[in-house]
N, C-alpha and C positions, 0 to 999 in steps of 0.2 A: 490524552487522546491515544487509543489502543496504532491507531495507523500510523503513527508518528515511533512506534515500538516498532513496525514490519521495514524494516530497513536491509533488513539480507536478503530478500525477495526478489529476483529478478527472472525479465521474460528473455526465455533462452531456448532456440527453437521452435516454437510455435506453443511453448507452456510456461506457463509459472514454474521456475525454483525456487526453494530452498529452503526455512523453517518449516516443517510441517504443522507448525502451532501458529507460528505468526500467516500463512497459510488460510489456517482454518478460519482466522478472527476478521483477512481481508472478507473472505466468502460469507461469514457470514453477517457482516455489514453489507451485504451486495454492491463492494464495489471489488475490481480488478485493476490489472497492472494492462498498459497499453499495450498493445502488440507494436504501433509505430514508435510511440516516443518511451516507455518502460513506466512514467507516470502512472500513479496510483489516482484512478477518477471514477466515479460512480459505474455499475453495470448495468448495460439497458437491460429491458421488462424482457420477461420472456412469456412462454402461454404457463406456468406454475408460477412465477414470480415477479412483483411487481419491480420496477427500477432502483439500483439502490438513488439515495437522496443525498446532495451536498453536506456538506456538515457546517451550520448555523453558528456562527463566532456572535454575531447581534442581531437585534431585529433586521438592519439593512443589510446584513453582510456575509455572505456564503462562499462556503470554500467548493467547488468544485473538482478541485486536482491538488495533487500533492508530488513532486520532481524531489528527490536527493541528491543534493546537489555536490555532496563529497561524503567518500564512502572510505572509514577509517577500518580497514581489518582489524581481528579479532589478533590480539597480542597474547601470548601465551608467558609473557612475562609480568604484564601488568594483572595480567585475566579482565581484560574487559576487551569491546568494542565501542565503539561509536558513529556516527552519522550528524551531516550537517542537513536537514529537511526545509 
């Protein structure tokens, strides 16, 4: 999932901040970060674009929100960053 890679994005002072590439991926899928919880969720419909769709895992299972549970920040010694989603 591209969305699982969008772990550096945070909702801060009324806007989504973080890696511009991750922000563009989230917007292209018509998902957004919730202003209330900071979780990723489908965007509502606008005049020009339809609403974002939940992620379909199987015919009877849809994911309508993703929460970052733990964020392990970049370690320059290890040259990596990870998160638990």
